[in-house]
N, C-alpha and C positions, 0 to 999 in steps of 0.2 A: 504493500500500500504506500509505504514511504517512497518507493521508487517511482510509482505512478504519479504521486503528488509532485515529486521533484521534476519529473518529465513535463508535467503540465505547467509548472512554474517556469521551466526553462523555455518552453515553446510560447508561452503567453506574450512575453515582450516582443518576440519575433512577429507574432500575428498582429500585435498592436501597432508595430512600426511598418507593417506591410503597406506599400503604396497602392492606392486605388486609382492612380492616374494611368492614362493610356497615351501612347505615342501615336500621333497621326502624321503620316508622311506619304507623299506620292512616290510610287515605285516606277522607275523608268526602265521598262523592259524593251525588247527588240520588236515586239509585236505591234501591228497597227491597231489603233483604237478608233472605232467609227461612232459618230454621233449624228443624230438628226436635230437640227436647230430650227426653231420656229420663232420668228420675230414679228411683233406688231407695234407700230408706232402711230401716235396721233399727235397732231400739233395744232395749236390755235395761235394766231398772231393778229396784231394790229399795227400794220405798216402802211401808212397812207390809206387806211381803210382796213376793216376786219377781214379775216380769211381763215381757212382751215384746210388741213390735208391729212392724209394717212397713207400707210402702206402696210402690207403683209408680205412676208418672205419666208420661204422654207429652203434650207440648205442641207446638203450632205457635207459633213465635216470629218476629215480624217487627220488624226495625229499619228506621227511616226517618229520614233526616237532613232536618230541617225548616229548618235554617239553618247555613251554613258560617261559623264564627266565626274563621277563620284558624288560630289556635292551638287547634284542636279544633272542636267543633260542638255544636249542640243536636240530640239524638237522641230520637225517639219510639219506644217499645217496646210491643208488644202481645203478650200471652201467652194463647193459647186452648187449654184442655184438650181433648185428643183421647180419652184413655183414662186412667181413674184407678181404682185398686183399693186399698182400705184394709183392713188387718188389725190393728185395735187401735191404730193410730197415725194421727192426723189428717195429711192432706197439705195443702199450700198451694194446691192447684190445682183445687178444685171449681167455680170460676167464672172467667170471663175477667177479665183485669185489664190495665190499661195505665198507663204513666207516661212522663214525659219528663224529661230531665236535660241538663245541660251537661257535656260530656266533654272532657277534655284530649287532646292529640295522642298520648299513649302509653296511652290507655284509662282513665285515672283519672277518677273522678266528682268534678267541681268543685262541682256544685250540683244538687239535685233541684228541679224546677220545678213539677210537678203529678203527682197520683196519681189515676187514674180520673176525670179531668176536674176535680178539685178542686185549686185552687192550693195549693202547699206552704205558703204563708204562713199559711193558716188550719188546717193540720193539726197534730196533735201530733207532736213530734219522734220519738216511738216509731213513728209510721206511716211515716215517710220514712227512718228511720235505716238500714234494711237494703236499700234500693233500690240497685241497681248494674247495670252492663252485664255482658255475658258475655265481655268482652275481657280476656284476661290482660295485665298491665302490661308494656309494651315498654321497652327501654332508651332513655334520653333522648339518648345519644350513640352513634355507630357502634360496633359490637361485632365482635370477631373470632370465628372458629369456636372453639367451646369457651370463649368468653369469658362472663363472668358479670356480673350487675348486681343491685342491691338495690332493693327497693320496700317501703315501709311504709304500711299502711293503719290508721288509728285512728278509732274511733267512740266518742264519749263523750256519752251522753245520760242523763237521769234514771234510766232503767230498763235501759240497756245500756252496758257498756264492753267494747270489743274492740280488740285490737291484734295485727295479723298482720305479721310481718316475713318477706318472701319473697325468695328467691334465685332468679333466672332464669338459664338457660344456653342458648346457641345450640348445639345438639348436632349439627345436620346441615344442609347446604345441598343442595337437590335440584331437579329440574325434571321436569314432566310436560307433557302436551299443552296445558294451560291456562296454563303459565308457571312462574316460579321459586318455590320453596318453601323456607321456613325451618322446621326442626323445633325446637321449644322445649320445655324442661322446667323445672318450677318445684317448689320445696319451701319450705314455710313453717310457722310455728307461732307461738303467742302465747296470752295469757290471754283469758278471756271471763267476764264477770260479767253476769248478766241477771236481772231480775225480771219475772214474768208471772203472769197470773191463770189458774188452773186450776180445774176443777170442785171439787177438794178444798180450794181456798183460794189465798191469795197464796203464790207459790213464788219462792225465791231460788236461783239456780244460780251456782256458782263452780267454775271449772275451766280447762281449756285445750283448744285445738284444734290439729290438725296437718292440713296439706293438701299434696297432690301433684297436679300438673297436667302433662299432655302435650298439646301443641297444634301445629297446622300453620298457618302464616301464608302467604298468597299475597303475595309480596314486591311484585310489580308492581301488583297491584290494591289492596294494603293492606287485605285482608280476611281474617278468620279463616275457614279452611276447616273445621276441626274441632277439638274439644277434649274431653279426658276428665279429670275431676277426681275425686279421692278425698279425702274429709274425715272425720276421726275426732275425736270429742269425748268427754271424760270429765269428769263434773261431780259435785260434792257438792250435794245438794239439801236445802233446808229449807222445809217447807210449813206455813203458819199457817192452820189450819182456821177458818172463819168463826164457829163456835160456841164459840170460845175454848178448845177442847180443847188438850191439849199438842201442841207442834209435831211434825210428822212429819219425821224425818231419814232420808235415804237417799242413793242414788247412781243415776246414769243414764249409760249409754254409748250414743252415737249414731254410726252409720256411714252415710255418704251417698255414693253414686256418681252422677255426672251426666255424660252424654254429649251433646255438641252437634255437629250435623252440618249444614253448609250444603246447602240443597236448591235 
């Protein structure tokens, strides 16, 4: 009996100190991963009069790891439009596009390498600034259930400044026939300033964006199973017409829903 009691007293401190945290990390294997992405955007504006527009677009997205860099990998991404409908708002998906980038272990973009076969070194910063993966940022350290982590993404180019501070949360641990799952939720917001060329002239946008993401991560495979993001942006707009007429001042609101599902 004394031996049993001694054994229990010896094991108890070990059990009490056992961590209930779990490490979440993307695994960069050599296999292709295919996704179906569905995007729906709605915009309302008041620029020399009210207006509205929308688009829906469906893409086949393929991620392929071309080199495992240890702490991350080089990832090649192709996006092929399947179905695109525009109603007064241009979509980004009328043609296929591809790019490759160096990604860190928690999904952050470390470096854009090429876009549509053109090396990033010969492209304008504006052409590579918004390139990203579709991987929500994972915590760099093990996290407990309902634990949170912060991630910040900043983009500063001659025509774009964006800073998004995101709070991620591990909301649920689950299991299905294919393995263990982590349910993740994100909320974030930050300022956005951008200049772009419109048919009406050079436009400057100043405002802010908010984002919410729900995602499911396959813990054992280190793969994103699915994600749903909602982004809202409200901007003040100032357009300089090319004929030197008085600037057009107004506002724009954009709502974007994106669903990504592994196929």
